C-alpha positions in Angstrom: -62.4 -32.5 -146.6 -63.8 -29.3 -145.2 -61.7 -26.2 -145.3 -60.4 -25.2 -141.9 -61.5 -21.8 -140.7 -59.8 -20.0 -137.8 -62.0 -17.3 -136.5 -61.3 -14.9 -133.6 -65.0 -13.8 -133.0 -65.5 -10.3 -131.7 -61.7 -10.2 -130.5 -58.5 -8.5 -131.4 -56.0 -10.9 -132.9 -53.5 -9.7 -130.2 -55.5 -11.7 -127.6 -55.3 -15.0 -129.6 -52.4 -16.3 -127.5 -54.6 -16.2 -124.2 -57.9 -17.1 -125.9 -59.9 -20.2 -125.1 -59.3 -22.5 -128.1 -62.6 -23.9 -129.3 -63.3 -26.3 -132.2 -66.6 -26.9 -134.0 -67.9 -28.3 -137.2 -70.8 -27.1 -139.5 -74.0 -28.5 -138.5 -77.2 -26.5 -139.4 -78.9 -24.7 -137.7 -76.6 -25.0 -134.7 -73.4 -24.0 -136.5 -73.8 -22.4 -139.9 -71.3 -20.4 -142.1 -72.9 -17.2 -143.6 -70.8 -14.9 -145.8 -67.7 -16.2 -144.1 -68.9 -15.7 -140.5 -69.7 -18.6 -138.3 -73.4 -18.1 -136.7 -76.2 -20.3 -135.6 -78.1 -21.2 -132.6 -75.0 -22.6 -130.6 -72.6 -20.0 -131.8 -75.0 -17.3 -130.6 -75.0 -18.8 -127.1 -71.2 -19.3 -127.0 -70.8 -15.7 -127.9 -73.1 -14.5 -125.3 -71.6 -16.5 -122.5 -68.0 -15.7 -123.3 -69.0 -12.2 -123.7 -70.5 -11.9 -120.3 -67.5 -13.6 -118.9 -65.2 -11.3 -120.5 -63.2 -14.2 -121.6 -61.3 -14.0 -125.1 -61.7 -16.9 -127.3 -61.3 -18.2 -130.8 -63.1 -20.8 -132.8 -61.7 -23.2 -135.4 -64.0 -24.9 -137.9 -63.0 -28.4 -139.2 -64.3 -32.0 -139.5 -65.7 -33.4 -136.3 -63.2 -36.3 -136.0 -60.4 -33.8 -136.1 -62.1 -31.4 -133.6 -62.3 -34.5 -131.2 -58.8 -35.6 -131.7 -57.6 -31.9 -131.0 -59.4 -31.8 -127.8 -58.1 -35.0 -126.6 -54.5 -34.1 -127.3 -54.7 -30.9 -125.7 -54.4 -28.7 -128.6 -58.0 -27.4 -128.2 -59.5 -26.3 -124.8 -63.2 -27.1 -125.9 -65.5 -28.2 -128.6 -69.1 -27.6 -129.5 -72.1 -28.6 -130.1 -71.7 -32.2 -128.7 -74.2 -34.7 -127.5 -73.0 -36.6 -124.3 -70.3 -39.1 -125.6 -68.4 -41.9 -123.8 -65.8 -41.1 -126.4 -64.8 -37.9 -124.4 -65.4 -39.1 -120.8 -61.9 -39.6 -119.9 -60.6 -36.3 -121.4 -63.3 -33.7 -121.0 -66.4 -32.7 -119.1 -69.4 -31.5 -120.8 -71.2 -28.2 -119.8 -74.8 -27.7 -118.9 -77.0 -28.1 -122.1 -77.6 -24.8 -124.0 -79.8 -26.4 -126.7 -81.8 -29.5 -127.3 -82.0 -31.5 -130.4 -85.7 -32.8 -130.6 -85.4 -36.0 -132.5 -88.4 -37.3 -134.6 -88.9 -40.3 -136.9 -89.9 -38.9 -140.3 -92.1 -41.4 -142.3 -93.0 -41.6 -146.2 -96.6 -41.2 -146.9 -98.5 -44.4 -146.5 -96.1 -45.7 -143.7 -97.7 -46.5 -140.3 -96.5 -43.7 -138.0 -98.0 -45.1 -134.9 -95.3 -47.7 -134.7 -94.0 -47.9 -131.2 -90.2 -48.1 -130.6 -87.9 -48.8 -133.5 -89.9 -49.4 -136.7 -88.7 -53.0 -138.0 -88.5 -53.9 -141.7 -88.6 -50.5 -143.0 -85.9 -49.0 -145.3 -84.1 -46.3 -143.1 -81.5 -43.6 -144.0 -79.2 -41.4 -142.2 -76.3 -39.1 -142.9 -73.0 -40.7 -142.9 -71.1 -40.5 -139.5 -74.1 -38.4 -138.0 -75.3 -38.8 -134.4 -78.5 -40.2 -135.7 -76.5 -43.0 -137.7 -74.5 -43.9 -134.6 -77.7 -43.9 -132.4 -79.6 -46.1 -134.7 -76.7 -48.6 -135.1 -76.2 -48.6 -131.1 -79.9 -49.5 -130.9 -79.7 -52.3 -133.4 -81.7 -50.5 -136.2 -80.0 -51.4 -139.6 -79.3 -48.3 -141.8 -80.4 -49.2 -145.3 -78.6 -46.3 -147.0 -76.2 -43.6 -145.8 -75.7 -40.2 -147.7 -73.5 -37.4 -147.5 -76.1 -34.6 -146.7 -79.8 -34.5 -145.3 -81.2 -33.1 -148.6 -80.5 -36.6 -150.0 -82.5 -38.2 -147.4 -85.6 -36.1 -148.4 -85.3 -36.8 -151.9 -84.9 -40.7 -151.4 -88.0 -40.5 -149.4 -89.7 -38.6 -151.9 -88.7 -40.9 -154.6 -90.1 -44.0 -152.7 -86.6 -45.4 -152.2 -86.6 -44.9 -148.3 -89.4 -45.4 -145.8 -88.1 -43.3 -142.8 -85.2 -41.5 -141.3 -84.4 -39.7 -138.0 -83.7 -36.0 -137.8 -83.8 -33.0 -135.3 -86.8 -31.0 -135.8 -84.8 -27.8 -136.5 -82.5 -29.6 -138.9 -85.4 -30.9 -140.8 -87.0 -27.5 -141.1 -83.6 -26.0 -142.4 -83.7 -28.9 -145.0 -87.2 -28.0 -146.3 -85.8 -24.4 -146.9 -83.1 -25.7 -149.1 -85.3 -27.8 -151.6 -87.5 -26.0 -154.2 -91.1 -25.1 -153.5 -92.8 -28.2 -155.1 -90.6 -30.5 -153.1 -91.2 -28.5 -150.0 -95.0 -28.6 -150.4 -94.9 -32.6 -150.6 -92.3 -33.1 -148.1 -93.9 -30.9 -145.4 -96.6 -33.5 -145.2 -94.4 -36.3 -144.1 -95.7 -38.1 -141.0 -93.5 -37.7 -137.9 -93.3 -39.4 -134.4 -91.4 -37.9 -131.5 -88.4 -40.2 -130.3 -86.4 -38.2 -127.6 -84.5 -35.2 -126.7 -80.7 -34.9 -127.1 -78.7 -32.3 -125.0 -76.1 -30.1 -126.7 -73.4 -28.5 -125.0 -69.6 -27.6 -124.9 -67.0 -30.2 -123.8 -64.2 -28.7 -122.0 -60.8 -30.6 -121.8 -59.9 -31.7 -118.2 -56.4 -30.2 -118.8 -58.0 -26.8 -119.3 -60.5 -27.1 -116.4 -57.6 -28.0 -114.1 -56.0 -24.9 -114.9 -59.2 -22.8 -114.5 -61.2 -24.5 -111.7 -64.1 -21.9 -111.5 -64.5 -21.7 -115.2 -67.1 -24.4 -115.8 -69.4 -23.2 -112.7 -69.5 -19.6 -114.1 -70.0 -20.9 -117.8 -73.0 -23.1 -116.7 -74.4 -20.2 -114.6 -74.7 -18.0 -117.5 -76.1 -20.6 -120.0 -79.6 -20.0 -118.7 -79.4 -16.3 -119.5 -77.9 -16.8 -122.9 -79.5 -19.8 -124.4 -82.4 -19.5 -126.6 -85.9 -20.8 -126.7 -84.5 -24.3 -127.8 -84.5 -25.2 -124.1 -88.2 -24.4 -123.6 -91.1 -26.3 -124.6 -92.6 -25.4 -127.9 -96.3 -24.6 -128.1 -97.4 -28.1 -129.1 -95.2 -29.4 -126.3 -96.5 -27.2 -123.8 -100.2 -28.1 -124.8 -99.4 -31.7 -124.3 -97.7 -31.4 -120.8 -100.6 -29.1 -119.7 -103.1 -31.7 -120.9 -101.3 -34.4 -118.7 -101.4 -32.0 -115.9 -105.1 -31.4 -116.3 -105.9 -35.1 -116.4 -103.6 -36.5 -113.6 -102.9 -33.6 -111.3 -105.6 -31.1 -111.6 -108.3 -33.3 -109.8 -105.8 -33.6 -106.8 -105.9 -29.8 -106.1 -109.3 -30.3 -104.4 -108.3 -33.4 -102.6 -109.0 -32.9 -98.8 -105.6 -34.2 -97.7 -103.6 -31.9 -99.8 -105.9 -28.7 -99.2 -105.9 -29.5 -95.4 -102.2 -29.9 -95.3 -101.4 -26.7 -97.0 -104.1 -24.7 -95.1 -102.9 -26.1 -91.8 -99.1 -25.2 -92.3 -99.9 -21.8 -93.9 -101.8 -20.8 -90.7 -98.9 -21.9 -88.5 -96.4 -20.1 -90.7 -98.4 -16.7 -90.9 -96.0 -15.0 -88.5 -92.7 -16.8 -89.6 -89.8 -14.4 -89.8 -87.4 -14.1 -92.6 -84.6 -15.3 -90.1 -86.4 -18.3 -89.3 -87.1 -19.1 -92.9 -83.4 -18.7 -93.7 -82.3 -20.9 -90.8 -84.7 -23.9 -91.8 -83.5 -23.6 -95.4 -79.8 -23.6 -94.4 -80.6 -26.8 -92.2 -82.4 -28.4 -95.0 -79.7 -27.9 -97.6 -77.0 -28.9 -95.1 -78.7 -32.2 -94.8 -79.2 -32.9 -98.6 -76.9 -35.8 -99.4 -75.9 -36.5 -95.8 -76.3 -39.9 -94.0 -78.1 -38.3 -91.2 -81.1 -36.0 -92.1 -83.3 -35.4 -89.0 -85.2 -32.5 -90.7 -85.7 -34.2 -94.1 -86.6 -37.4 -92.5 -89.2 -35.7 -90.6 -90.7 -33.9 -93.5 -90.6 -37.2 -95.7 -92.2 -39.1 -92.9 -95.3 -36.9 -92.9 -98.7 -38.5 -93.9 -98.9 -35.9 -96.7 -95.5 -36.8 -98.0 -96.5 -40.6 -97.9 -99.7 -39.7 -100.0 -97.6 -37.8 -102.6 -95.2 -40.8 -102.8 -98.1 -43.0 -103.6 -99.2 -40.5 -106.4 -95.7 -40.5 -107.9 -95.3 -44.2 -107.8 -98.6 -44.8 -109.5 -97.4 -42.4 -112.5 -94.9 -45.2 -113.5 -92.0 -42.7 -114.0 -94.0 -40.1 -115.6 -93.8 -37.8 -112.4 -90.3 -37.2 -111.1 -91.3 -35.4 -108.0 -94.3 -33.9 -106.2 -94.2 -31.2 -103.5 -96.3 -28.7 -101.8 -95.5 -25.2 -100.9 -97.4 -23.2 -98.2 -98.1 -19.4 -98.6 -94.8 -18.5 -97.0 -92.9 -20.4 -99.5 -92.0 -23.4 -97.3 -92.3 -27.1 -98.3 -95.6 -28.5 -96.7 -94.9 -32.1 -98.2 -92.9 -33.9 -100.8 -92.7 -37.1 -102.5 -88.7 -36.8 -102.7 -86.0 -34.7 -101.4 -86.1 -31.0 -102.9 -82.9 -29.2 -103.3 -84.3 -26.4 -101.0 -86.8 -26.1 -98.4 -87.7 -22.4 -99.1 -89.2 -22.1 -102.6 -90.4 -18.5 -102.3 -87.3 -17.0 -104.3 -88.1 -19.5 -107.2 -90.0 -18.6 -110.4 -92.9 -21.2 -109.9 -93.8 -19.4 -106.5 -93.2 -15.9 -107.7 -95.3 -16.2 -110.8 -98.1 -18.0 -109.2 -98.7 -17.9 -105.5 -96.3 -15.0 -104.8 -97.8 -12.5 -107.3 -101.0 -14.1 -108.3 -100.0 -13.5 -112.0 -101.2 -17.0 -113.1 -102.7 -20.2 -111.6 -100.3 -22.4 -113.6 -96.8 -22.2 -114.2 -94.7 -24.4 -116.7 -90.9 -24.1 -116.5 -88.1 -24.6 -119.0 -86.8 -28.2 -119.8 -84.2 -29.2 -117.2 -81.7 -32.0 -117.9 -80.5 -34.0 -115.1 -77.0 -35.5 -116.2 -76.9 -38.2 -113.6 -80.1 -39.8 -114.5 -80.3 -38.8 -118.2 -83.9 -37.6 -118.1 -85.5 -34.3 -118.9 -88.1 -32.7 -116.9 -90.4 -29.7 -116.7 -91.9 -28.4 -113.5 -95.4 -27.5 -113.5 -96.9 -25.6 -110.7 -100.4 -24.6 -109.7 -102.2 -22.7 -106.8 -104.3 -24.6 -104.5 -107.5 -23.2 -103.0 -109.7 -24.2 -100.0 -113.3 -24.6 -100.5 -114.0 -21.0 -99.7 -111.9 -19.9 -102.5 -108.8 -18.7 -100.6 -105.2 -19.5 -101.6 -103.7 -22.0 -99.3 -100.6 -22.9 -101.2 -99.0 -24.4 -104.3 -98.3 -27.8 -105.9 -95.4 -28.4 -108.1 -94.9 -31.6 -110.2 -91.8 -32.6 -111.9 -92.8 -34.1 -115.3 -90.6 -36.5 -117.4 -91.1 -34.7 -120.6 -90.0 -37.2 -122.9 -92.5 -39.7 -121.3 -95.2 -37.0 -121.7 -94.7 -36.3 -125.3 -94.6 -40.2 -126.0 -97.7 -40.7 -124.1 -99.5 -38.0 -126.0 -98.7 -39.5 -129.6 
């Protein structure tokens, strides 16, 4: 049984009575205890968000099952870091993700790492009661052996007693740092295969949110500022996404239908006023989600939008959306309904067409809680045959599908 720690981080104890009560457990590298202080990737983000909000809080470290029980019975206001779970759906709401676990199969030398899906007939291991063990069992993959800590998995694979296990990439790197140099050299050569992303966030109790109705929106808004690079693509992942863009989308940048549509609308909107842009954008956003959508229906009914819809459908789920933006920052065609009509205040436009800083923009990983998929937006400038900028194309890429295709 883990010892329970009660930490009032960065706060005077006199604030404890009104502090937001949080629960967590030790799970490197997201939550770690160093010299009696709680730290780690998730703790840093929580500390940053609460600091910017000016909210006092306290964190208690305990076994995960007890943390969940405390949240359910109202003794705690929130817990972190958690994957989306049905266990808490009735009693709590999950924040926007502030970190992503990147799950891989790790295979012993000699095992065929190109196996698609769940490797059958292999001896697999998992840490007891871990997210990986529950996920394997849920997907019908028998776990040959459960262990108390991750280092045991490494040693069982090294000894030839296990063929494979599932681990978060960051966690695996932490485990390598805990073994001696000779083991580290051997284990660092394990084969691996990407499986999926898992979002990590904070679950806040519905009882707490009912008393603080504006809390979650403010918390989520600050996550983008405070979260670290764990919600961005790694260098390797970025290269893989860019390779798919080069293969599937870049040839379209010279397609006459795309160039013509952008060139024509950019010319029409050369004298558009800021007031008119704001009016159009307000109308678009007001129609999103409504039964009657005259402006949106008109844009989706254009020939160029129909063309982009065909391109998206041909990707078989790889592309989640495709839209064109003219030089004024306004939509010029889209395969699906965008949140806004005006894109000129968004990073893709500002860092490509708006400032000509780069001809390619790859954004951070975005998680859609309603659909459960992760996407990145890739944007590139479009030029006419004379070499003049006529607009921009943005493609939403299902990043999990992209990484699986690249293996």
